[in-house]
C-alpha positions in Angstrom: -2.8 30.1 -1.4 -5.2 33.1 -0.5 -8.8 32.8 -1.1 -9.4 36.3 -1.6 -11.5 37.2 -4.7 -9.9 39.1 -7.4 -11.3 42.6 -8.0 -13.1 43.1 -11.2 -10.8 45.9 -12.3 -7.6 43.8 -12.0 -7.0 41.5 -15.2 -4.6 38.7 -15.5 -1.6 39.1 -17.6 -1.0 36.5 -20.3 2.3 34.7 -20.4 3.7 34.4 -23.9 5.7 31.0 -24.7 8.4 31.9 -27.4 8.8 27.9 -28.4 7.6 27.2 -32.4 4.9 24.2 -32.6 3.7 22.4 -35.7 -0.1 22.2 -35.3 -1.8 18.7 -35.6 -4.2 19.9 -38.1 -1.4 19.7 -40.9 -1.4 15.9 -40.3 -4.4 15.3 -42.0 -3.7 16.3 -45.7 -0.2 14.9 -45.2 -1.8 11.4 -44.5 -4.1 11.7 -47.3 -1.3 12.5 -49.9 0.7 9.5 -48.5 -2.5 7.3 -48.9 -2.7 8.5 -52.3 0.5 8.2 -53.5 0.6 4.6 -52.2 -2.7 3.9 -54.0 -1.2 5.1 -57.0 2.0 3.3 -56.6 0.0 0.0 -55.9 -2.5 0.6 -58.9 0.6 1.1 -61.0 2.5 -1.7 -60.2 -0.7 -4.2 -60.2 -1.6 -2.9 -63.6 -1.8 -5.3 -66.3 -0.4 -5.2 -69.6 -1.7 -3.3 -72.6 -2.3 -5.3 -75.7 -3.2 -4.3 -79.3 -5.5 -6.4 -81.2 -6.1 -6.0 -84.8 -9.5 -6.7 -86.4 -11.2 -6.0 -89.7 -13.9 -3.8 -88.1 -15.1 -2.6 -84.7 -18.5 -3.8 -84.9 -20.0 -4.1 -81.4 -16.9 -2.8 -79.8 -17.2 0.3 -77.4 -14.1 1.9 -75.6 -14.4 1.6 -71.8 -17.2 -1.0 -72.2 -16.2 -4.0 -74.2 -15.0 -6.6 -71.9 -12.2 -9.3 -72.6 -13.0 -12.9 -71.3 -11.4 -15.9 -70.9 -13.7 -19.0 -70.4 -16.3 -16.4 -69.7 -13.8 -14.9 -66.9 -13.3 -11.2 -67.4 -9.6 -10.7 -67.6 -9.7 -7.2 -69.1 -11.4 -4.4 -70.8 -11.4 -2.3 -73.9 -9.7 1.2 -73.4 -9.2 2.6 -76.8 -9.9 1.9 -80.6 -8.4 3.4 -83.3 -8.0 3.0 -87.2 -4.9 1.6 -88.7 -2.6 3.9 -90.7 -3.6 2.7 -94.0 -7.4 2.7 -92.8 -7.7 -0.9 -93.9 -8.4 -2.3 -90.1 -8.7 -1.2 -86.8 -6.7 -1.3 -83.4 -8.3 -2.2 -80.2 -6.2 -1.6 -77.1 -7.0 -3.8 -74.3 -5.8 -3.5 -70.7 -5.6 -7.0 -69.2 -5.3 -8.4 -65.7 -1.6 -8.9 -64.5 -2.0 -12.5 -63.7 -2.6 -13.4 -67.4 0.7 -11.4 -68.8 2.7 -14.6 -68.6 0.4 -16.3 -70.9 0.4 -13.6 -73.7 2.6 -15.2 -76.5 2.6 -16.1 -79.8 -0.1 -19.2 -79.1 -2.6 -16.6 -77.9 -5.6 -15.9 -79.9 -8.5 -13.2 -79.9 -11.8 -13.0 -81.4 -15.0 -11.1 -81.3 -18.0 -12.9 -79.9 -21.3 -12.4 -81.6 -24.2 -14.4 -82.8 -22.9 -16.7 -85.6 -24.2 -19.6 -87.7 -21.1 -21.6 -89.3 -20.3 -25.1 -89.7 -23.7 -26.3 -89.0 -23.5 -24.9 -85.4 -25.0 -21.7 -83.8 -22.7 -19.8 -81.5 -22.4 -16.4 -79.4 -26.3 -16.3 -78.5 -25.6 -15.0 -74.9 -24.4 -11.8 -76.5 -27.8 -11.1 -77.5 -28.6 -9.9 -73.9 -25.0 -9.5 -72.5 -23.5 -7.6 -75.6 -20.5 -8.4 -77.6 -17.2 -9.1 -76.0 -13.6 -10.2 -76.9 -12.9 -13.9 -76.2 -9.3 -15.0 -75.5 -7.5 -18.4 -75.9 -4.4 -18.3 -74.0 -1.6 -20.8 -74.1 1.3 -21.8 -71.5 4.1 -22.0 -74.0 5.2 -19.6 -76.6 7.2 -16.6 -77.4 6.1 -13.4 -75.5 4.0 -11.0 -77.8 2.0 -7.9 -77.1 0.5 -7.4 -80.8 -2.1 -9.7 -82.1 -4.1 -10.4 -85.3 -7.6 -11.0 -84.1 -9.5 -14.1 -85.6 -12.7 -13.2 -87.6 -14.3 -16.7 -86.7 -13.8 -18.6 -83.4 -11.3 -21.2 -83.6 -12.4 -24.7 -83.9 -10.1 -26.1 -80.9 -9.0 -24.0 -78.3 -5.4 -24.4 -76.6 -6.8 -26.0 -73.3 -8.3 -29.0 -75.3 -6.7 -32.3 -74.7 -5.7 -34.0 -77.9 -3.3 -34.1 -80.9 -2.9 -32.2 -84.3 -2.2 -34.1 -87.6 -1.3 -32.9 -91.1 -2.8 -34.5 -93.8 -1.5 -34.4 -97.5 -4.1 -34.3 -100.5 -4.2 -33.4 -103.9 -7.2 -31.0 -103.6 -9.5 -29.9 -100.9 -12.7 -30.8 -102.2 -15.7 -30.0 -100.1 -14.0 -29.9 -96.9 -13.6 -26.7 -94.9 -12.7 -25.6 -91.4 -14.9 -27.1 -88.9 -15.6 -30.2 -91.0 -15.9 -33.4 -88.5 -13.4 -36.4 -88.3 -15.0 -39.7 -87.6 -13.9 -42.9 -86.3 -16.1 -46.1 -86.8 -19.0 -43.4 -87.4 -18.2 -41.3 -84.0 -17.0 -37.6 -84.5 -13.8 -37.5 -82.6 -12.3 -34.3 -84.1 -12.5 -31.5 -86.6 -10.6 -29.9 -89.6 -9.1 -26.9 -88.1 -7.0 -25.3 -91.0 -6.0 -25.8 -94.4 -3.5 -24.2 -96.9 -1.8 -24.6 -100.4 1.4 -26.9 -100.4 4.1 -26.0 -102.9 4.3 -26.9 -105.7 0.9 -28.4 -105.7 -1.4 -30.0 -103.6 -3.2 -28.9 -100.2 -2.1 -29.2 -96.3 -5.0 -29.9 -94.0 -4.8 -29.7 -90.2 -7.0 -31.8 -88.4 -7.3 -32.0 -84.5 -8.3 -35.3 -82.7 -9.8 -35.1 -79.0 -8.2 -37.1 -76.2 -8.6 -40.0 -75.7 -9.4 -40.9 -79.1 -6.1 -39.4 -80.4 -4.5 -42.7 -79.3 -6.5 -44.5 -81.8 -4.2 -42.7 -84.3 -1.1 -44.7 -84.9 1.8 -44.7 -87.6 -0.2 -47.4 -89.6 -3.5 -45.3 -89.3 -4.9 -44.0 -93.1 -7.1 -40.9 -93.4 -9.9 -40.8 -96.2 -12.4 -38.6 -97.4 -16.2 -39.4 -96.4 -17.8 -36.0 -98.0 -21.0 -36.2 -99.6 -22.5 -39.5 -100.5 -21.4 -42.3 -102.8 -23.9 -44.0 -105.5 -22.7 -47.1 -107.1 -24.5 -49.4 -109.6 -22.9 -53.1 -109.3 -24.3 -56.8 -109.5 -25.8 -56.2 -106.0 -27.9 -53.6 -107.2 -27.9 -49.7 -106.3 -26.1 -48.7 -103.2 -25.7 -45.4 -101.5 -22.7 -44.8 -99.0 -22.5 -41.8 -96.6 -20.9 -41.3 -93.1 -23.4 -38.8 -91.9 -25.7 -36.0 -92.8 -23.0 -33.6 -91.8 -20.5 -35.0 -93.8 -23.1 -34.5 -96.9 -23.5 -31.1 -96.1 -20.0 -29.8 -94.6 -17.8 -32.6 -95.8 -15.7 -34.8 -93.4 -13.0 -37.1 -92.9 -12.3 -40.6 -91.3 -9.7 -42.9 -90.2 -9.0 -46.4 -89.4 -6.1 -48.9 -89.2 -5.9 -51.6 -91.8 -6.7 -55.1 -90.3 -3.4 -56.8 -88.5 -1.8 -53.6 -87.9 -1.5 -52.2 -84.3 1.5 -49.8 -84.2 2.6 -47.3 -81.9 0.4 -44.1 -81.3 1.4 -41.3 -83.7 2.9 -38.4 -82.2 1.7 -34.8 -82.3 2.0 -33.5 -85.6 2.6 -36.5 -87.5 1.9 -36.3 -91.4 -0.4 -38.8 -93.2 -1.7 -39.2 -96.7 -5.5 -38.3 -97.2 -6.9 -40.9 -99.7 -10.0 -40.3 -101.8 -12.3 -42.9 -100.5 -12.3 -45.9 -98.0 -11.9 -48.5 -100.7 -8.6 -46.9 -101.8 -7.3 -46.3 -98.3 -7.9 -50.1 -97.3 -6.1 -51.2 -100.4 -2.5 -52.8 -99.7 0.6 -50.5 -100.0 1.3 -50.3 -103.5 4.8 -51.9 -104.2 7.4 -51.3 -107.2 5.7 -51.2 -110.5 6.6 -52.5 -113.8 5.8 -50.4 -116.9 4.4 -52.3 -120.1 3.2 -51.3 -123.4 0.0 -52.3 -125.3 -1.0 -52.0 -128.8 -4.5 -52.1 -129.6 -5.9 -52.3 -133.2 -9.2 -50.7 -132.7 -10.8 -47.5 -131.1 -9.7 -46.9 -127.4 -12.8 -44.3 -127.0 -13.5 -44.5 -123.3 -9.9 -45.6 -122.0 -8.3 -42.8 -119.9 -5.2 -42.5 -117.5 -6.0 -44.2 -114.2 -8.3 -46.8 -115.6 -7.6 -50.2 -113.8 -5.8 -53.2 -115.2 -7.4 -56.2 -114.0 -6.7 -59.9 -114.1 -9.9 -61.9 -114.1 -11.6 -59.0 -111.9 -8.6 -58.5 -109.6 -6.9 -55.0 -109.9 -3.0 -55.4 -110.5 -2.5 -52.1 -111.9 -3.7 -48.9 -113.7 -3.4 -47.4 -117.2 -0.6 -44.5 -117.1 -0.7 -43.1 -120.6 -2.8 -43.2 -123.7 -1.1 -41.4 -126.8 -1.6 -41.1 -130.5 1.3 -41.9 -132.9 0.6 -40.7 -136.7 2.6 -42.4 -139.4 2.4 -40.2 -142.4 4.5 -42.6 -144.6 2.0 -45.4 -144.0 -1.0 -43.1 -143.9 -2.1 -44.6 -140.7 -2.0 -44.2 -136.8 -1.2 -46.2 -133.8 -2.3 -45.8 -130.2 0.5 -47.0 -127.8 -1.2 -47.6 -124.3 1.2 -47.6 -121.2 0.3 -49.6 -118.0 1.8 -49.9 -114.7 1.6 -53.4 -113.0 2.4 -54.3 -109.4 4.4 -57.6 -109.5 3.6 -58.0 -105.9 0.0 -58.6 -106.4 0.7 -61.5 -108.8 3.1 -63.1 -106.1 6.4 -61.7 -107.2 8.3 -60.2 -104.4 11.0 -57.3 -104.5 13.8 -59.9 -104.2 12.8 -61.6 -107.5 15.5 -61.0 -110.2 15.0 -59.8 -113.7 15.7 -63.1 -115.2 13.1 -64.8 -113.1 10.6 -62.1 -113.6 11.1 -62.7 -117.5 10.6 -66.2 -117.2 7.5 -65.7 -115.2 6.1 -63.4 -117.9 7.1 -65.6 -120.7 5.3 -68.6 -119.2 2.3 -66.6 -118.7 1.9 -65.4 -122.3 2.9 -68.9 -123.7 0.0 -70.2 -121.6 -2.2 -67.7 -123.5 -2.2 -64.4 -121.3 -3.5 -61.5 -123.6 -4.5 -58.1 -122.9 -8.2 -56.8 -124.3 -10.1 -53.6 -123.8 -13.5 -54.3 -122.2 -16.6 -51.6 -121.2 -16.4 -51.2 -117.8 -19.9 -49.2 -117.4 -22.3 -49.2 -120.2 -23.8 -45.9 -119.0 -20.5 -43.8 -119.1 -18.8 -45.8 -121.6 -15.7 -46.1 -119.5 -13.3 -48.7 -120.5 -10.4 -50.8 -118.6 -7.6 -53.2 -119.6 -8.4 -56.9 -119.0 -5.8 -59.6 -118.7 -6.9 -63.3 -119.3 -5.9 -66.3 -121.0 -6.8 -67.3 -124.4 -5.3 -70.8 -125.2 -6.9 -70.9 -128.5 -5.2 -67.6 -129.8 -2.4 -67.7 -132.1 1.0 -68.3 -130.2 3.0 -65.1 -129.5 5.5 -63.7 -127.5 6.5 -60.8 -125.5 8.4 -58.0 -127.4 11.1 -57.2 -124.7 13.1 -54.6 -126.8 12.6 -51.1 -126.3 12.0 -48.8 -123.3 8.8 -50.8 -122.3 8.1 -54.5 -123.1 5.2 -55.1 -125.1 2.3 -57.5 -124.4 0.4 -59.3 -126.9 -3.3 -58.1 -127.4 -6.3 -59.5 -128.6 -9.5 -57.4 -130.4 -12.2 -56.5 -128.2 -15.5 -58.0 -128.9 -16.7 -54.8 -130.3 -13.9 -54.4 -132.5 -14.4 -58.2 -133.8 -18.1 -57.4 -134.7 -16.6 -54.1 -136.6 -14.4 -56.4 -138.6 -17.3 -58.9 -139.4 -19.1 -55.7 -140.6 -16.1 -54.8 -142.6 -16.0 -58.1 -144.1 -19.6 -57.7 -145.0 -19.5 -54.5 -146.3 -16.7 -56.0 -149.0 -19.1 -58.4 -150.4 -20.4 -57.7 -154.2 -24.1 -57.2 -152.7 -24.9 -55.4 -156.0 -24.1 -58.4 -158.2 -25.7 -61.0 -155.8 -28.8 -58.9 -155.7 -28.9 -58.9 -159.4 -28.3 -62.8 -159.5 -30.8 -63.3 -156.9 -33.5 -61.2 -158.6 -33.1 -63.2 -161.9 -33.2 -66.6 -159.9 -36.5 -65.3 -158.2 -37.7 -64.4 -161.7 -37.0 -67.9 -163.1 -38.6 -69.5 -160.1 -41.6 -67.4 -160.5 -41.9 -68.7 -164.0 -41.3 -72.4 -162.9 -44.1 -71.8 -160.3 -46.6 -70.4 -163.1 -45.7 -73.4 -165.4 -46.2 -75.8 -162.4 -49.9 -74.3 -161.7 -50.8 -74.6 -165.3 -49.9 -78.2 -165.4 -52.0 -79.0 -162.1 -54.8 -77.4 -163.7 -54.5 -79.6 -166.8 -54.2 -82.8 -164.9 -57.2 -81.8 -162.9 -59.3 -81.2 -165.8 -58.4 -84.3 -167.7 -58.0 -87.2 -164.7 -61.2 -85.8 -162.8 -63.7 -88.1 -164.7 -61.4 -91.1 -164.7 -60.8 -90.4 -161.1 -64.5 -90.4 -160.3 -65.1 -93.7 -162.6 -62.4 -95.3 -160.3 -63.9 -94.2 -157.1 -67.5 -95.4 -158.1 -65.9 -98.9 -159.2 -64.0 -99.2 -156.0 -67.3 -98.5 -153.9 -69.1 -101.2 -155.8 -66.3 -103.7 -155.0 -66.3 -102.8 -151.5 -70.1 -103.1 -151.3 -70.0 -106.7 -152.8 -67.3 -107.5 -150.3 -69.5 -106.3 -147.6 -72.3 -108.8 -148.8 -69.9 -111.4 -148.9 -68.6 -111.2 -145.6 -72.0 -110.3 -143.8 -72.8 -112.5 -140.8 -75.9 -114.2 -142.5 -74.5 -114.9 -146.0 -74.0 -118.3 -147.7 -70.4 -117.8 -147.7 -70.2 -117.4 -143.9 -72.5 -120.6 -143.6 -70.4 -122.8 -145.7 -67.4 -121.8 -144.0 -68.9 -122.6 -140.7 -69.7 -126.1 -141.9 -66.3 -126.6 -143.2 -64.9 -125.3 -140.0 -66.8 -128.1 -138.3 -65.9 -131.0 -140.6 -62.4 -130.0 -140.4 -62.6 -130.1 -136.4 -64.2 -133.5 -136.6 -61.5 -134.8 -138.9 -58.7 -133.4 -136.7 -60.5 -135.1 -133.5 -60.5 -138.5 -135.6 -56.7 -138.0 -136.3 -56.0 -137.3 -132.8 -57.9 -140.6 -131.7 -55.8 -142.6 -134.2 -52.7 -141.2 -133.2 -53.5 -141.9 -129.4 -54.2 -145.6 -130.5 -51.0 -146.0 -132.8 -49.1 -144.7 -129.5 -50.8 -147.5 -127.4 -50.7 -150.1 -130.2 -47.8 -149.5 -132.5 -48.0 -153.0 -133.8 -51.5 -152.1 -135.5 -49.5 -150.4 -138.4 -48.4 -154.4 -139.2 -51.0 -156.4 -138.0 -54.0 -154.1 -138.3 -56.6 -153.6 -135.6 -58.0 -156.8 -134.0 -61.3 -158.1 -134.2 -63.6 -157.2 -131.5 -63.2 -159.9 -128.6 -59.6 -161.0 -129.9 -56.6 -159.8 -128.1 
């Protein structure tokens, strides 16, 4: 290599390479495109399901802001809100997280959380600060679904709460409502979750009992209504029964198991009968009933179907029908009363045959069994049928002919009083009044004559009575003088008594001498000095 300097006027020649090369600058946008594509794919692949929730209104909801939460954890956001085609409701499109997609089924529920006061409880106060949101109740099992009907009120029980659901059958709902409490021995253990009409009549009520109290519901459990309060007036005085203040305001239910029965725990979805009260629920199971017919001569005002039939205070049946039968030919009317008696309450089992049953009832009637109407409540005038024994009644028998056998009856005490009044009304009171008036007039004349006679006797005998009284006083005065202590009669009587005493003493001396010397009666008393 030469170290000679290159002259300034000699320039180096550039060498050109004919091979084409890609510049590294283009790698930067390529990497950016690939990263964006990857992020887009990842975002699309991880995107959660889009659900449609229908509500009555979109109050408090905003697209892009309102969150969807499950147990206060964000699981989605509202993307759009639109009206339904008929403008009656709103549709909310919400994008949920991908991990909750497996729980979107027909058991899932959505509702708007806002401040509410219902069922005696206040909820949703947190939305006053954080804003309204949509709450979700997700379930593990069910058929997949993407569209839901939003609830207007929060559910009483969520799907994650342990417990069992039971169905109750009732004639009417009464004061019960969704959220009414369910009690066991005074402790709230559940709630009423739903109710609907049952065809052809009645109401089906759904209740949820929380675990572990759901094990207390067995196949022998009975439910009853404890809504409001019960006021009773009996021999013990006035008694008010109520379960709690909440049941008075919101209604409520209670359940229990009859004594001596400990069956297996009821399964989820079991059906029960809802009784009207605890007293009705605790009564023994009603067995086969026997229909009877009664014929009362008097009025049955106050007797209605459902009135009890009692035997010495114990209910053995009830009145099933009260009808009226007119007889134009006789110009009268009869009131047949139909009753149903449970033979099991009288000791007759289902195995008792008809012959034994007839013999049993015939013996009761032969001993004086009769039916009578009695007043059960003096305030309302409600009546009931009372069976009791009247051995002094005329012997009668059961009329076994016809569709229903007929028991003999006796008049009610009020009917007997009416009969007495009717008999009194048939008396000839007018004639008796005239006769009594004449008798009183004659008696008045007799009294007048008697008074006149007494006045005459008073005038004629007054002077004679006065003279007689004067002479009587004189006689008494003389007798008083004679009987006075210093009177001659008293002195002479005193001397006479002294002489009588001396004579008595001499007689006693002579008697003593004769007792000693009885021979003196023959010989006489000896001379002094002679033996």
